N, C-alpha and C positions, 0 to 999 in steps of 0.2 A: 378902150371899151366903149366909152360914150362920146369920144371925139371932142371932149370939152377942155377947158383951160383951168386956170387957177380958181376961177369963180365956181366952176362945177365941182372941183375938188373941195372947195370950202363948203358948198352945200352938202356934199356927201359926208364930210367930217361932222358938220353940224347935225345932220340927221342921226348919225351914230351917237353923238353926244346927247341928243334929245332922248334917244332910246335908253342910253345909259342912265340919264337923269331919272327917267320913269322907273327903271329897275332899282335905282337907289331909293327912290321914294317908296317903292314897294317894300324894300328891305327894312327901312326905318319904321315902316308902319306895322311890322310884325311885332306881336306881343312877346314872342319867345323864340329861341333858337330851335326848339323842338319842331321837327318836320322840315327843317331847311335842307336836309340831305336829298330829298326828292327834287327840290329845286336846283340844287347843285348838280344833280345827275341829269336833269332834262335841259338845263340851260345851254350846254354845248350843242344840243340838237337844235334849239331855237336859233342859236348863232349860226350853226351849220346850214340850216334851211335858208336862213337869210343870205348867207354867202352863196349858196347854190342859186337862189333867185337872182341875186346881184350879178353873178357870173353869166346867167342866161339873159338878163335884161339888156335891152339896147335903147331904152328910153329913160330919161332922167327921173320922171315922177315915180316909176316903178322901182328904180334903183334907190331912190330916197326912202321909200317904204321898206325895202329890204334892209337898208342900213339901220333903220330904227330897230329891227329885230336883232341885227348883229350887235348893236350897242347894248340893247337890253340883255341879251344872252350873255355877253361878255361880263357885264358888271355883276349880274347875279352870280355867275360862276366865280369870278375873282373875289368880289367883296363878301359874297356868301360863304365861300370856302375859307377866306381869311377870318371872318367872324366865327365860324364853326371851330376852326383850329384854335383860335385864341381863347375860346370858351372852354374847350375840353382839355387843353394842355395845362399841366401843373405850372404854377408860377415860376418855379426855379428852372424849368425847361423851355419856357415860352420863347425866349430870345433865340435859342438854338433852333427850335422847330421853325420859327418864323424866318430865320435866315435861310434855312434849307428850302422852305416854301417859296420865298422870294427868288432865290437862285434858280429853282426849278422853273418858275414862271417867267422870269425876265432874263435869266442867264442863258437860256437856250434859245431865246427869241432871235438873236443875230444869226444863229446857225440855221434856224427855220427860214429866216428871210433869205439867206444865201441859197438854200435849196429851192425855195419858191422862185427867186429871181432867175436861177439857172433853168428851172423847169419852164418858167414863162418865156424864156428865150427860145425854147424848143417847141412848145405847144401853144404859146400865147397866154396872155394874162387872164382872159375869161376862163379858159380851161383850167388854169392853175387855181383860180379862185374856186371853181366848182370842185376840184379835187380836194382842196382844203376844207370846203364845206362837208364833203362826203366823209372825210377823216373825222371831223368834229361830230357828225351824227353817229358814226361807228363808235367813237370813243364814248359818247353818251350812252349808247346801247350797252357797251361793256360795263361801264360804271353802274348803270341802272341794275344790271344783274347782280352786282355786289351789294346792293342796298340791304338785303336781309342780314348779311354778315355785319354790315356797318351798324344796323339797328341793334343787333345783339351786343356789339362792342360798346356802343354809347349808352345803352339803357342803364347799366350800373353807374356810369358817370353822371348821367342826368339825375338819377335817384339820389346820389351822393350830394349833388349840388342843389337838390330840392326843386328841380325843374319839373319832375313828374313824381307822382306818389309811389311809395315803396310797396 
């Protein structure tokens, strides 16, 4: 995509890491888990638009900026979702729920990589990255539409935990 070598890849990975670090700083600065659902819902779109921009970019500086968004969106979705689940799940079920969450997140990644690699072989890496970004944005839209139901589900849990008034 950028016709770079290992140094270019290192810069891109570092930019993603800086974005993820910024997202982690945001998450630890939050006072409460209340309201994290909207961030979990929009963060795949942030990552997706970053991927789309990265797939369209042919210059390093723009690609680095896009990777900041990719890293930020990824960590908000992953760590935010992880924190949310661990907060609302009962202690005796936490291990089982987290194992399913981890399997869903990381267990399917090799299959997605296989599909992306095969697709990149036919349509090129940039187009594959763009398609991945579009899928992230669409997933974000679908999840965002589910937020009212999620809020209704977690409200009693938040009240029981004393996170919001009854």
